[in-house]
Each structure stands twice: as C-alpha cells, then as structure tokens.
C-alpha positions in Angstrom: -17.4 13.2 -17.8 -16.2 9.6 -18.1 -13.2 10.5 -16.4 -14.9 12.0 -13.2 -17.1 9.1 -13.1 -14.6 6.2 -12.9 -12.6 8.7 -10.2 -15.7 8.8 -8.0 -16.1 5.3 -8.2 -12.8 4.5 -7.1 -12.9 6.6 -4.7 -16.6 5.0 -3.7 -15.3 1.6 -3.6 -12.2 2.7 -1.3 -14.8 4.1 1.3 -16.9 0.8 1.4 -13.8 -1.7 1.8 -11.9 0.8 4.3 -12.5 -0.3 7.9 -12.1 2.8 9.2 -11.0 6.4 7.7 -8.5 6.8 10.5 -6.6 3.6 9.5 -4.3 4.5 6.8 -0.6 4.5 5.2 1.4 7.3 6.4 5.1 8.5 6.3 7.2 9.9 8.6 7.7 13.8 8.2 9.5 16.4 9.9 10.8 19.1 8.0 13.4 20.6 10.8 15.0 17.5 11.7 14.5 15.4 8.8 13.5 12.4 11.4 10.5 11.7 14.0 10.8 10.0 17.3 9.3 6.0 17.4 8.6 5.0 20.7 7.2 1.7 22.3 5.1 3.5 24.7 3.3 6.7 24.1 6.0 9.6 25.4 8.6 7.1 26.3 11.3 9.1 24.8 13.7 7.8 27.0 13.7 4.9 24.8 12.7 6.1 22.0 14.5 5.6 18.4 14.9 8.1 15.4 13.2 7.2 12.4 13.9 9.2 9.1 11.8 11.0 6.8 9.5 9.1 4.4 9.3 5.9 6.3 6.3 4.0 6.1 3.9 3.5 8.9 0.4 2.1 9.3 -1.7 4.3 11.4 -4.2 2.9 13.7 -7.2 4.8 14.6 -6.7 7.5 17.2 -7.0 7.2 21.1 -8.1 10.2 23.2 -6.1 8.6 26.2 -3.0 8.9 24.4 -3.1 12.3 22.3 -0.9 13.1 20.6 0.7 9.8 20.3 -0.9 7.4 17.5 -0.5 3.8 17.6 1.5 2.5 14.4 3.1 -0.4 12.8 6.2 0.5 11.3 7.4 -1.1 8.0 11.5 -2.9 8.2 13.4 -3.0 4.8 13.4 -6.8 5.5 9.4 -6.7 6.1 9.0 -7.3 9.7 7.0 -5.0 11.5 7.6 -3.3 15.0 4.4 -1.7 16.5 4.8 1.6 18.5 3.8 4.8 18.7 4.8 8.4 16.7 3.2 11.7 17.3 0.1 13.0 15.5 1.9 15.9 13.9 5.0 14.5 12.9 3.2 12.3 10.0 2.0 13.1 6.5 -1.2 10.9 5.2 -0.2 9.0 2.2 -3.5 10.2 1.3 -3.0 13.8 1.3 -0.3 14.3 -1.4 -1.8 14.8 -5.0 -3.9 12.5 -6.3 -3.5 11.2 -9.7 -6.7 10.7 -11.7 -7.8 7.4 -13.5 -7.5 7.9 -17.2 -8.9 4.2 -18.2 -10.5 1.4 -16.4 -11.2 -1.5 -18.6 -13.6 -4.6 -18.2 -10.4 -6.8 -19.6 -8.5 -6.5 -16.4 -6.3 -3.0 -16.7 -6.2 0.2 -15.5 -4.0 3.1 -15.8 -4.0 6.6 -13.7 -2.2 9.7 -15.1 -1.2 13.3 -14.8 1.2 15.8 -16.3 4.2 14.2 -14.5 2.8 10.6 -13.2 1.6 7.7 -15.5 0.7 4.4 -13.7 -0.4 1.0 -16.0 -1.4 -2.0 -14.2 -2.7 -5.5 -15.3 -4.5 -8.5 -13.5 -4.5 -12.2 -14.8 -5.8 -15.2 -13.8 -4.4 -17.7 -11.6 -3.2 -20.9 -13.3 -3.6 -24.2 -11.0 0.1 -25.0 -12.3 1.1 -21.9 -10.9 0.5 -22.9 -7.3 1.2 -26.3 -7.2 2.8 -27.5 -4.0 2.9 -24.0 -2.6 0.2 -24.5 -0.2 1.5 -25.5 3.5 -0.1 -27.8 5.9 -2.3 -25.2 7.7 -3.8 -24.2 4.5 -1.9 -21.1 3.4 0.1 -20.4 0.3 3.5 -19.3 0.7 5.3 -17.7 -2.6 8.8 -17.6 -2.6 8.9 -17.5 1.4 6.6 -15.0 1.2 2.6 -15.3 2.9 0.3 -15.3 0.3 -2.3 -12.5 0.8 -6.1 -12.3 -0.1 -6.8 -16.5 -0.2 -8.9 -17.2 2.7 -7.4 -20.6 4.3 -7.8 -23.7 2.3 -9.1 -21.2 -0.6 -7.7 -20.8 -4.1 -7.2 -17.3 -5.9 -8.4 -16.5 -9.0 -6.7 -13.3 -10.1 -3.0 -12.1 -9.1 -1.3 -9.2 -10.7 0.4 -9.5 -14.4 2.2 -6.0 -14.6 2.9 -2.8 -12.6 4.3 0.1 -14.5 5.0 3.3 -13.4 6.5 6.4 -15.2 7.7 9.7 -13.4 8.6 12.5 -15.4 9.4 10.3 -18.5 11.2 7.9 -16.8 9.6 4.4 -16.9 10.0 1.8 -14.2 9.0 -1.8 -14.0 7.9 -2.9 -11.0 9.5 -6.2 -10.0 7.5 -9.3 -9.8 9.1 -10.0 -6.4 7.1 -7.2 -4.8 3.5 -8.2 -6.0 4.0 -12.3 -7.0 2.6 -13.2 -3.0 -0.5 -10.7 -3.8 -3.8 -12.2 -5.1 -7.4 -10.8 -5.9 -6.1 -7.5 -6.7 -9.2 -5.1 -7.3 -8.5 -2.6 -9.8 -11.5 -0.5 -9.3 -10.4 -0.2 -6.0 -7.1 1.9 -5.9 -5.9 4.8 -5.6 -2.4 6.8 -7.1 -0.7 9.7 -5.2 2.4 11.7 -6.0 4.8 13.7 -3.7 6.3 16.0 -5.9 8.8 17.3 -4.0 10.3 13.8 -3.4 9.0 12.2 -6.5 7.5 9.3 -4.9 4.6 7.9 -6.2 2.4 5.6 -4.1 -0.5 3.1 -5.2 -2.5 1.8 -2.6 -5.0 -1.0 -2.9 -7.6 -2.1 -1.4 -7.5 -6.6 -2.3 -9.1 -9.9 -1.1 -12.6 -8.4 -0.7 -14.8 -9.4 2.4 -13.5 -13.0 2.8 -9.4 -12.3 2.9 -9.3 -8.5 2.8 -5.7 -6.6 2.7 -4.4 -3.4 1.9 -1.2 -2.8 0.3 0.7 0.1 -0.8 4.2 0.3 -3.1 6.2 3.4 -3.0 8.0 4.1 -6.2 10.8 6.9 -6.8 13.1 7.3 -10.0 16.2 6.1 -7.8 14.3 2.7 -6.4 11.8 0.6 -6.3 10.6 0.0 -2.2 9.2 -3.1 -0.9 5.4 -3.1 -0.9 3.8 -2.6 2.1 1.2 -4.9 3.5 -2.0 -4.3 5.9 -3.7 -7.4 7.0 -6.3 -7.4 9.7 
C-alpha cells in the first residue's frame, strides 16, 4: 500500500509541474529503416537528414496545421540543440516504456526505484557556499565547468544538488559520472520517474526540477554500454 501511494504521489507531482502533457522527451524509432527523417521545415524531405533510432528529442505540443509533422528539439552529442520536425509516427514516447516503480522515498534526501531488471538509487545534498565561489557570471547566472547551471533564478542561490546517481541493469552496476549532473540544481526527488526499454536495455530517468522559479526538465539515458549526456529542456 505504501509503495502504491508513493507511486501515485510521484505521478501527481509530475502532472502539476509539466506545462503541457503533450510536451515531453521522445526517441527516434523506425523498426524498418533503423532511422527517421529530421527536417528543417515540415515535410521538407529534400533537405532532411537521417537520424538513427534512439536519438533523443524534446517533443512540443501538436500543431494540427502541420500534422503529421511535429516540432522538436534534437540533442547533439556536444549538447547543442537543433530545432526541426519529425513525423509523429516515427518516435517512441519515453513514458510509454516500462515504468520502474518507486521502491523507497526518504525524507533524508534519497529515492530508489526497482523492478526485476532495474534498480536506480539517487541522493541529494545541501550546497555549500564554497562550492559555487567565483562561478557566478556578471549576468547573474552560474556556470559549472562551462555548463550553465539549471534550477537557479538569476542572482539566486541554490540550496540542493545531486549527490549521487547509481543504476543497476540486470545486475550490472553503473555509477553516473558527476559531470552529467554537476550543473543541475534544486533536484526534486519526489517529482521524477524511471522508465526502462527492455529490448535495448536502456534506463531513462526523467526529473522535473527547479520549482516554479526556475523550472527545467532533465533526462538521463543509461545503458549497460555507456552513459549518455543528460538532456535538458529549459523553457
């Protein structure tokens, strides 16, 4: 009963913070071609590029004037974002993969998710003023190792940070490197969800952070082969 209540609480919080239920992370999926068309304009196949399956996009709400094309942000390995369009049937919504249920949510700043193949453990900690010394730019934003800090209002100061992210897939333990979360602040461990693609053995961790003042959405895609860069949507 407690586990069910916790899962429902997480889903409720996700609904509160999500600006539009149609805006979300998706991955490219075409089982026949192994890739999809990414166009600079809806239907502009003459200038399209082929994108391999499992490439991550952020999908914006539908526009019936351009259906079946959908407006997306595409994430490149160097963290750059390119805007364009993909067909609505050439993708898989991350939240349509198997959901990994909450195992434990602690008031001490830890949360864990678990099913028969996957376990995810995350912890958060207070931010020390010394950690961000000399990291605030003249425009009032923080930069951590060249990456803009998320979850901090301009001229504001963060209170919480990610301390650790640990993932296990079929018994293989993976420690997520600090570099893929060190610039993400104000984590909300009661406002996140975990999904699993059993065919590709990929775990997706989706987090809604920053509260109302500096909301952003982050997603990690983690497999037994590698840990991908974190994907961030910051409206």
